C-alpha positions, 0 to 999 in steps of 0.5 A: 749312093743313099744312107738313111743314118739313125742315131740309137740308143740300141739296134739288131737285125734277125733272120729267121728268128736268129739275131745277126747284127746288134748294136748298142749306142751308135748308129742304124745305117740303111744304105741303098746303092744304085747303078752308077754307085763307086767306091769313091762314092762309098769312100766319100760317105764312109768319112761322112758317117764315120765323122758325122757329129750327132752325139751329144758333149758335156754341154748337151750340144751335138758335137761328137762323133762315133769315135768320140763315144765309141759307137758302132754301127749297124748297116743294112743293105736296103734297095728299096731306099731307091723306090720310084713311087712317081707313076701309080701306087706301085713303087718300081725298083729301077733305080736300084742297082742289081745284086751283083753291083750292090753286094760288093758295094755294101761290103766294102762300104762295111769294110771301109767302116770297120778300117776307121776303127768302129766296131760294125755288125751287118745285116745279111744281103738280100735276106728277108730282115726284121730290125728294130731299134731305139732311136735316140733323139730321134735323129735321123740324117739322110746322107747321099754321095755327091754326083760327081765323086 
């Protein structure tokens, strides 16, 4: 499982010109699932994400987590995070999990974040989405599940 985490002042996702998810201060998370991902790997990343200390404290140091600032999450499924561009110029997506594997893990991940008392908004799995954000910093971090979790 792979996450691209962007600290944002605000973010939203639209499907067919309708806003389906919108947050203020927090993280926009692009989430990719590969074939060997499990709930255990998702749990590991949920813990990492929810406790990631990249928000500034009173001294201007990146020392606060989402809960500390009442931050929100906008989580978007993103199979293209597993694009393989090593051969030619057209990406291969064979490392991305099929929807029947990826969607339940995406939903599980979102629910586990909610279980950490964090407000979660989502995109629509498999939809053509338009994502807008105001990156704060900019701060962008890539989190990946360990191989043997």
